[in-house]
C-alpha positions in Angstrom: -27.9 48.8 22.2 -25.4 48.2 19.1 -27.0 45.9 16.2 -25.5 42.5 16.0 -23.1 42.9 13.0 -21.8 46.1 14.8 -20.8 44.3 18.0 -19.1 41.6 16.1 -17.2 44.2 14.0 -16.0 45.8 17.3 -14.8 42.8 18.6 -13.1 41.9 15.4 -11.2 45.3 15.7 -10.2 44.8 19.3 -8.9 41.2 18.3 -6.9 42.9 15.2 -5.5 45.7 17.6 -4.4 43.1 20.4 -2.6 41.1 17.6 -1.0 43.8 15.8 -0.4 46.0 18.9 2.7 46.2 21.4 1.0 43.9 23.7 3.4 41.1 24.3 1.3 37.3 24.7 2.0 33.9 23.9 0.5 32.9 20.3 -1.3 30.1 20.9 -1.3 28.1 17.6 -3.9 25.7 15.9 -6.7 25.9 18.6 -10.3 26.4 17.7 -12.2 29.6 18.6 -14.7 27.4 20.2 -12.2 25.8 22.3 -9.9 28.5 23.7 -11.5 28.5 26.9 -9.9 25.3 27.8 -6.4 26.6 27.1 -5.6 28.9 30.0 -1.7 29.7 30.4 -1.9 30.5 33.9 -3.7 27.0 34.7 -2.7 23.6 34.3 -4.3 22.0 31.0 -6.3 18.7 31.0 -6.4 16.9 28.1 -10.0 17.4 26.3 -10.8 13.7 26.8 -10.1 14.2 30.5 -7.4 11.6 30.6 -4.4 13.6 31.8 -3.8 16.8 33.3 -0.3 18.6 32.4 1.3 21.9 33.2 0.2 24.4 30.5 4.0 24.8 29.3 3.6 21.3 28.0 1.2 22.4 25.5 2.6 22.8 22.0 6.0 21.7 23.0 6.1 19.0 20.2 5.6 16.1 22.7 2.5 14.0 22.5 1.1 13.7 26.2 -2.4 13.5 25.6 -3.9 10.3 24.0 -6.3 12.7 21.9 -3.8 14.8 20.9 -5.3 17.8 22.3 -2.0 19.0 23.9 -0.4 19.4 20.5 -2.9 21.5 18.4 -0.1 23.6 16.9 2.9 20.8 16.0 2.8 17.4 14.4 3.6 15.8 17.6 0.3 13.9 17.7 -0.4 11.8 14.8 -4.3 12.0 15.8 -4.0 15.9 16.5 -5.9 18.3 14.7 -4.7 22.2 13.8 -6.9 24.9 13.5 -6.2 27.1 10.5 -7.8 30.9 11.2 -7.5 31.6 7.4 -8.4 35.3 8.0 -10.7 36.7 5.7 -12.2 33.3 5.0 -13.7 30.4 6.8 -11.5 28.6 9.6 -10.7 24.8 9.0 -9.4 22.0 10.5 -6.5 19.9 9.1 -4.6 16.7 10.2 -1.8 17.9 12.7 0.7 15.9 10.7 0.4 18.3 7.8 2.0 21.0 10.2 5.5 22.0 8.9 5.6 19.4 6.3 6.7 22.0 3.6 3.3 22.3 2.0 0.8 25.3 2.4 -2.6 23.6 3.7 -4.1 26.7 5.4 -5.2 29.4 2.9 -3.4 31.9 5.2 -0.5 29.7 5.4 -0.5 29.6 9.4 0.3 25.8 9.2 4.0 26.6 7.8 4.8 28.9 10.7 7.9 27.3 11.6 9.6 26.7 8.0 11.2 28.6 5.3 8.3 28.1 2.9 6.5 31.3 1.8 2.8 30.6 1.4 0.5 33.2 -0.3 -2.4 34.3 1.2 -5.3 32.9 -0.7 -8.1 33.7 1.5 -9.4 36.6 0.2 -9.6 34.6 -3.5 -11.2 32.0 -1.6 -14.0 34.4 -0.3 -14.7 35.9 -3.9 -17.6 33.1 -4.4 -19.2 34.6 -1.4 -19.0 38.2 -1.9 -22.2 38.6 -4.0 -24.2 37.3 -1.5 -22.8 39.5 1.2 -23.3 42.7 -1.3 -26.8 41.5 -1.7 -27.8 40.9 1.9 -26.1 44.7 2.7 -27.8 46.3 -0.1 -31.1 44.6 1.2 -30.8 45.7 4.6 -29.9 49.3 3.5 -32.9 49.4 1.2 -35.3 48.4 4.1 -33.6 50.9 6.3 -34.1 53.9 3.8 -37.7 53.0 3.2 -39.0 52.5 6.8 -36.9 55.3 8.2 -39.7 57.6 8.5 -42.1 55.0 10.3 -39.4 54.8 13.3 -38.6 58.6 13.6 -39.3 60.9 16.3 -40.0 58.0 18.7 -43.2 57.2 17.0 -42.4 53.4 16.6 -44.9 51.0 15.2 -44.8 47.4 16.4 -44.0 45.0 13.7 -46.0 42.1 14.1 -45.3 38.8 11.6 -48.6 37.0 10.9 -47.1 33.6 11.5 -47.4 31.4 14.3 -45.0 31.2 17.1 -43.7 27.7 15.7 -43.0 29.0 12.5 -41.4 32.1 13.5 -39.1 30.0 15.7 -38.1 27.9 12.8 -37.3 31.0 10.7 -35.1 32.5 13.2 -33.5 29.1 14.0 -32.5 28.5 10.3 -31.3 32.3 10.1 -29.2 32.4 13.3 -27.6 29.0 12.1 -26.3 30.8 8.9 -25.5 34.0 10.7 -23.3 31.7 12.9 -21.1 30.5 10.3 -21.3 33.6 8.1 -21.4 36.6 10.6 -18.0 37.6 10.7 -17.5 37.3 7.2 -20.6 39.6 6.6 -19.3 42.0 9.1 -16.0 42.2 7.9 -17.4 43.1 4.2 -19.9 45.3 4.5 -19.0 48.4 2.4 -21.6 50.8 4.1 -22.9 51.2 7.3 -26.0 52.5 9.3 -26.3 55.8 10.8 -26.1 55.9 14.9 -29.3 57.8 14.5 -31.1 54.8 13.0 -30.2 52.1 15.7 -33.6 52.1 16.8 -34.6 50.6 13.7 -32.6 47.5 14.5 -35.8 45.3 15.4 -37.0 46.1 12.0 -33.7 45.7 10.2 -33.4 42.5 12.1 -36.6 41.1 10.8 -35.4 41.5 7.6 -32.2 40.5 7.8 -33.6 37.3 9.4 -36.1 36.9 6.5 -33.3 37.6 3.9 -31.3 34.5 5.2 -34.2 32.4 5.6 -35.1 32.9 1.8 -31.3 31.8 1.5 -32.1 28.9 3.5 -35.1 28.1 1.4 -32.9 28.6 -1.5 -30.7 25.4 -0.5 -33.6 23.4 0.2 -34.8 24.1 -3.2 -31.6 23.4 -4.4 -31.2 20.3 -2.3 -35.0 19.2 -3.7 -33.7 19.5 -7.2 -30.7 17.7 -6.4 -32.5 14.7 -4.9 -35.3 14.8 -7.7 -32.4 14.2 -10.5 -30.7 11.7 -8.2 -34.1 9.8 -7.8 -35.0 9.9 -11.3 -31.2 8.0 -12.1 -31.7 6.1 -9.2 -35.0 4.3 -10.7 -33.2 3.7 -13.5 -30.6 1.8 -11.8 -32.9 0.0 -9.6 -34.8 -1.0 -12.7 -31.5 -2.1 -14.4 -30.9 -3.8 -11.3 -33.9 -6.1 -11.0 -33.1 -7.0 -14.4 -29.6 -7.7 -13.7 -30.6 -9.9 -10.4 -33.2 -11.7 -12.8 -30.5 -12.1 -15.2 -27.8 -13.1 -12.4 -30.4 -16.0 -11.1 -30.8 -17.5 -14.6 -27.0 -17.4 -14.9 -26.8 -19.1 -11.8 -29.5 -21.9 -12.8 -27.5 -22.4 -15.8 -24.0 -22.8 -14.0 -25.4 -25.4 -11.6 -26.8 -27.4 -14.5 -23.2 -27.2 -16.2 -21.6 -28.3 -12.9 -23.6 -31.6 -12.6 -22.7 -32.4 -15.9 -19.2 -31.8 -15.5 -19.2 -33.5 -12.3 -20.6 -37.0 -14.1 -17.8 -36.0 -16.8 -15.0 -36.1 -13.9 -16.2 -39.1 -12.9 -15.8 -40.6 -16.2 -12.8 -39.1 -16.8 -11.5 -40.3 -13.5 -12.1 -43.8 -14.6 -10.9 -43.6 -17.5 -7.2 -42.3 -16.3 -7.4 -44.9 -13.6 -7.7 -47.8 -16.2 -5.3 -46.3 -18.4 -2.6 -45.9 -15.2 -3.2 -49.6 -14.6 -1.7 -50.5 -17.9 1.1 -48.0 -17.9 2.0 -49.1 -14.5 2.2 -52.7 -15.4 4.0 -52.1 -18.4 6.5 -49.7 -17.1 6.9 -52.2 -13.9 7.6 -54.9 -16.5 10.1 -52.9 -18.4 12.0 -52.1 -15.2 12.0 -55.4 -14.1 13.5 -56.5 -17.4 16.2 -54.0 -17.0 16.9 -54.8 -13.5 17.4 -58.6 -14.6 19.6 -57.5 -17.6 21.6 -55.1 -15.5 22.7 -57.9 -12.9 23.3 -60.3 -15.6 25.9 -58.0 -17.2 27.2 -56.8 -14.1 28.0 -60.4 -13.3 29.3 -61.0 -16.5 31.8 -58.0 -15.9 32.7 -59.6 -12.6 33.3 -62.9 -14.2 35.7 -61.6 -16.6 37.5 -59.5 -14.1 38.0 -62.7 -12.2 39.1 -64.9 -15.0 41.5 -62.1 -15.8 42.9 -61.8 -12.1 43.4 -65.6 -11.8 45.0 -65.7 -15.3 47.6 -62.9 -14.4 48.3 -64.9 -10.9 48.7 -68.1 -12.8 51.0 -66.6 -15.1 54.1 -66.2 -13.2 56.7 -65.8 -16.0 54.4 -63.2 -17.4 54.7 -65.0 -21.1 50.6 -64.4 -21.4 50.4 -68.3 -21.2 49.3 -70.7 -18.3 51.8 -73.7 -18.5 51.5 -77.2 -16.5 54.3 -76.3 -14.2 52.5 -73.3 -13.3 49.2 -74.7 -12.4 50.7 -77.8 -10.9 51.8 -75.7 -8.2 48.1 -75.4 -6.9 47.8 -78.7 -5.5 44.3 -77.5 -4.0 42.8 -78.2 -7.4 43.7 -81.9 -7.2 40.5 -83.8 -7.0 42.3 -86.7 -5.5 44.1 -85.3 -2.4 45.5 -88.5 -1.5 47.9 -88.6 -4.5 50.4 -86.4 -5.8 49.3 -83.8 -8.1 50.4 -85.4 -11.5 51.6 -83.6 -14.9 48.7 -85.6 -16.4 46.3 -84.6 -14.1 47.3 -80.9 -14.8 47.1 -81.7 -18.4 43.5 -82.8 -18.4 42.7 -79.7 -16.7 44.3 -77.5 -19.0 43.6 -79.6 -22.4 47.5 -78.9 -23.6 50.5 -78.2 -22.2 49.7 -74.4 -21.8 46.6 -72.1 -22.5 46.1 -68.2 -23.5 44.0 -66.0 -21.8 41.0 -67.2 -24.5 41.2 -70.8 -23.9 41.6 -70.4 -20.1 38.5 -68.7 -20.3 36.7 -71.1 -22.3 37.8 -74.3 -21.0 39.8 -73.9 -17.6 38.0 -71.3 -15.5 35.0 -73.0 -14.7 36.9 -76.1 -13.8 39.3 -74.5 -10.9 37.3 -71.5 -10.0 35.3 -73.0 -7.0 38.6 -74.4 -5.8 41.6 -72.0 -6.6 43.4 -70.3 -4.0 46.0 -67.8 -4.4 49.6 -68.9 -3.4 51.0 -67.1 -0.5 53.6 -64.5 -1.4 57.4 -65.7 -1.4 60.0 -64.6 1.4 62.1 -63.4 -1.1 61.3 -60.1 -2.9 59.6 -60.3 -6.0 59.1 -57.5 -8.8 55.7 -55.9 -8.5 53.5 -56.9 -11.1 52.4 -54.6 -13.9 48.9 -53.3 -12.4 45.9 -54.1 -14.5 43.5 -51.5 -16.0 39.9 -51.6 -14.7 38.4 -54.1 -16.9 35.4 -52.5 -18.9 32.9 -54.1 -21.3 34.7 -52.1 -24.0 37.9 -53.9 -23.0 36.4 -57.3 -22.9 34.4 -56.9 -26.1 37.5 -55.5 -28.0 40.2 -57.8 -26.7 41.7 -60.2 -29.8 41.6 -63.0 -27.7 38.0 -62.6 -26.5 36.7 -61.9 -30.0 38.0 -65.2 -31.3 35.6 -66.9 -29.1 33.2 -69.4 -30.7 30.3 -67.7 -29.0 28.2 -65.5 -31.4 28.2 -61.9 -30.0 25.1 -60.9 -32.3 23.4 -63.6 -31.0 23.8 -62.2 -27.6 22.6 -58.9 -28.6 19.6 -60.0 -30.4 18.6 -62.3 -27.5 19.4 -58.8 -24.8 17.4 -56.8 -27.2 14.5 -58.8 -28.1 13.8 -59.2 -24.3 12.6 -55.8 -24.4 10.9 -56.0 -27.9 8.8 -59.1 -26.7 7.9 -58.6 -23.0 5.5 -61.5 -23.1 8.6 -63.4 -22.2 8.9 -63.8 -18.4 11.9 -62.1 -16.6 12.5 -65.5 -14.9 13.2 -67.3 -18.1 15.3 -64.5 -19.5 17.3 -64.5 -16.1 17.6 -68.6 -15.9 18.6 -68.7 -19.9 21.1 -65.8 -19.4 22.6 -67.7 -16.4 23.3 -70.7 -18.7 25.0 -68.5 -21.2 27.0 -66.8 -18.3 30.4 -68.4 -19.2 30.2 -67.0 -22.4 28.5 -63.7 -22.4 29.6 -60.4 -23.9 27.7 -57.6 -23.3 26.6 -54.6 -26.0 28.3 -51.3 -25.6 24.7 -49.9 -25.9 23.7 -51.4 -22.4 27.0 -50.8 -20.9 26.4 -47.1 -21.1 23.2 -47.6 -19.6 24.8 -49.6 -16.7 27.3 -46.8 -16.2 24.9 -44.1 -16.3 22.2 -45.8 -14.2 19.7 -44.9 -16.8 17.4 -47.7 -18.2 16.9 -48.2 -21.8 14.0 -46.4 -23.8 10.6 -47.9 -23.4 9.6 -50.1 -25.9 7.0 -48.9 -28.4 4.2 -50.8 -26.8 5.0 -49.3 -23.5 5.5 -45.7 -25.0 1.9 -46.0 -26.7 0.5 -46.9 -23.2 2.2 -43.9 -21.7 1.0 -41.6 -24.3 -2.8 -43.1 -23.8 -2.3 -42.5 -19.8 -0.9 -38.8 -20.1 -3.9 -38.0 -22.3 -6.3 -39.5 -20.0 -4.7 -37.3 -17.5 -4.9 -34.4 -19.4 -8.5 -34.9 -20.1 -9.3 -35.5 -16.5 -7.1 -32.2 -15.3 -9.0 -30.1 -18.3 -12.4 -31.1 -16.6 -11.5 -30.2 -13.3 -10.2 -27.0 -14.3 -13.9 -26.3 -15.9 -15.5 -27.5 -12.6 -13.3 -25.1 -10.2 -13.8 -22.1 -12.6 -17.6 -22.9 -12.4 -17.6 -23.5 -8.9 -15.9 -20.1 -8.3 -18.6 -18.3 -10.4 -21.3 -19.8 -8.5 -19.5 -18.7 -5.2 -19.3 -15.2 -6.6 -22.9 -14.7 -7.7 -24.3 -16.4 -4.6 -22.0 -14.0 -2.4 -23.7 -11.2 -4.4 -26.9 -12.4 -3.7 -26.2 -12.7 -0.2 -25.1 -9.1 0.0 -27.3 -6.8 1.8 -27.3 -4.4 -1.0 -29.8 -1.9 0.1 -34.0 -1.9 0.5 -34.5 -2.2 -2.9 -31.3 -4.1 -3.7 -30.3 -1.0 -5.5 -26.4 -1.2 -4.5 -26.3 -4.4 -6.1 -25.4 -2.3 -8.9 -22.3 -1.2 -7.8 -21.0 -4.6 -6.4 -17.2 -5.0 -6.9 -17.2 -1.5 -8.9 -14.1 0.5 -8.0 -13.7 4.1 -7.5 -10.7 6.1 -6.8 -10.1 9.4 -5.3 -6.5 11.3 -5.6 -5.1 12.9 -2.9 -1.6 14.7 -2.8 0.1 11.6 -1.5 -2.0 8.6 -2.0 -4.6 7.4 -4.4 -7.3 6.0 -2.2 -9.8 3.1 -4.1 -12.8 1.6 -3.0 -14.0 -1.8 -4.6 -17.6 -1.7 -3.1 -18.4 -4.4 -0.7 -14.9 -5.7 -1.3 -12.0 -4.1 -0.3 -10.4 -0.2 0.3 -6.7 0.6 -0.5 -4.2 3.5 0.3 -2.1 3.5 -3.0 1.4 5.4 -2.8 1.8 7.7 -5.6 5.5 7.8 -5.2 5.7 3.9 -5.6 5.9 1.2 -2.7 3.3 -1.5 -1.6 -0.4 -0.5 -1.2 -2.1 -0.9 1.8 -5.4 -2.5 2.8 -7.5 0.1 4.7 -10.4 -2.3 5.1 -12.7 -5.2 4.3 -16.2 -4.9 3.6 -17.8 -5.1 7.1 -21.3 -3.8 7.3 -23.9 -0.9 7.1 -23.1 1.2 9.9 -25.8 4.4 9.1 -28.1 5.8 11.9 -31.1 3.6 13.2 -33.5 5.5 10.9 -31.5 4.4 7.8 -28.5 2.5 8.3 -27.7 2.5 4.2 -26.1 6.0 5.1 -22.8 4.7 6.1 -20.6 1.8 5.1 -17.9 0.3 7.2 -14.7 -1.6 6.2 -12.7 -3.0 9.0 -9.7 -5.2 9.9 -7.2 -3.4 7.4 -3.3 -3.5 7.5 -2.7 -3.1 11.3 -0.5 0.5 11.9 2.8 0.5 13.4 2.1 0.2 17.4 -1.4 0.9 16.5 -4.9 -0.5 15.9 -6.1 -2.2 12.6 -7.2 0.4 10.0 -10.9 0.9 9.2 -12.6 3.1 7.1 -16.5 4.5 7.4 -17.6 5.9 4.0 -20.7 8.3 4.2 -23.0 8.1 1.0 -24.7 11.4 0.0 -27.0 12.0 -2.9 -25.1 13.0 -6.3 -26.0 12.8 -9.9 -22.6 10.9 -10.5 -20.9 8.4 -8.5 -17.5 9.8 -7.2 -15.4 9.6 -4.0 -14.5 12.9 -2.0 -13.2 14.2 1.1 -11.0 11.5 2.1 -9.8 12.3 6.0 -8.2 10.6 9.0 -10.0 11.9 12.2 -8.2 9.5 14.4 -5.0 7.4 14.1 -5.7 4.6 11.3 -9.2 5.6 11.1 -10.5 7.1 7.7 -13.5 8.5 6.6 -14.7 9.0 3.1 -17.5 10.4 1.2 -19.2 8.6 -1.4 -21.9 10.9 -3.6 -24.2 8.3 -5.7 -27.9 8.6 -7.0 -28.5 5.5 -5.0 -28.6 7.8 -1.6 -30.9 10.1 -3.0 -34.1 10.2 -1.0 -37.5 10.0 -2.7 -39.3 11.8 0.0 -37.1 15.0 0.0 -37.2 14.9 -3.8 -41.0 15.5 -3.4 -41.2 17.9 -0.5 -42.8 21.1 -1.6 -40.7 24.3 -0.6 -42.6 27.0 0.4 -40.8 30.4 1.1 -41.2 31.9 4.6 -43.6 35.0 4.3 -43.4 38.5 6.6 -45.9 40.7 6.5 -46.3 44.1 8.5 
């Protein structure tokens, strides 16, 4: 019967011989050693989740057939697949299958880049160096105990080695030692630089006892290190809890103060709203009055322009010889103007209308137009061709106010402008009175150039000083109202934030309240992962681009005995043709707070580890460590 490490060494040699010899076989890349029995080339392959059975040639054909990605362990075809790095000379590891063939060496032996031209240096032996001292110590101990006790086991004089331990304790030691050997056995066998003579194989039971004891001591040392870590972490955790309690009290005090301020601001806002309402009543009344007066004046001016246009049109129609005068003969043709239609429209009757033998445009405007405007009718066009009259330019206020004949009118234009402008300065006069007064003077009105511009631009004149003052008061009232409103909203937001923090389940002692809204980053080769505790988790591309929400705070999702060991962030951005992203954060004891070990075991489902003193266990910190003892 060969020792365990010799058996393993033989197996390792055999495997090496097969791989380096002339035996031709299909290389099945990316499969874990423990799963090789599931991948038999002579049989159809069944997906590891049992969902589908496919021909074996479909395995590693760079097309994803299985939902769990198990048919493509050696390619990047399945987004949720895993590639097993053999890492010869070190420990095997799993990496996401989409790392395969991406031009970056992820396995220390470079086996993930087998199809690319990238040259990967084998760094497995360098990675192993930190473990070599453990292996050498183990080997030296085995040889040391063999040398001492060889005489006891020579010449078949075997003595029974009895462990003065209970069966339970012995089983526990063996279990722990076997667990470590299962992880490091191949490495130990591979690097043993001394061997035991075949004649001494009888000592295997003895050596195994000491081998188990040695590994058990390593387990105990690990436990001691764990206890020391938790002890240091618990000390820091107590400080954080004490600070959290003080912060919680301060938070409640702050909340009480904010609620008092909120009530004051609500009352102040009501007062400001009433002041604003009253100021706007006066403002709107003044604006309405101004606008009404402007509409009245605008209509009056427009009527005046229309009247002047009509005067010019009738005068031009009557002045048939074009001498800029209307004579008795020219007006006498319009018999519709004769008051007494039964008799002939005599020269005397025409003269009584004109006031003289002829009138110019200015006299026509003053004394004639109002007498004939209601009865005047244009004569029908003569049958013989007549020269076209010279087209008159579109009359404007400027032409009316600057024409010499009109400027000679006895109407005082300054009085008109004074009247027009005073209507805005003294808005206590009613608009109706102004309109009536303006109508009485419509025959002689001449508008100002200032208001002509406003009419053509459809823009009202500036408000008067009193209206401007009322607008300023109303603006100030509105600003004060909005300022108080903004303060009120700000305080409401602060109160909501404090209440949300108070309502968060932050651990049995509220210890995790210390990290609410704190953000932690983890740098990976392509992304920066960021968690803002109890808020959001993000994936931020290093090369630029939009950040992706992995999830929003959802709940604690640890085991039943301690749910506070895991955090869940859910309902993140939806993957293309996939589920919404989510994240599970495993909390581990650590003296410092930091993120580590970001993975994507399934598509769009992420895992992270967060080290924090808040996860340290006081029970572990206070546990006494006693090394197992072996006697002969």
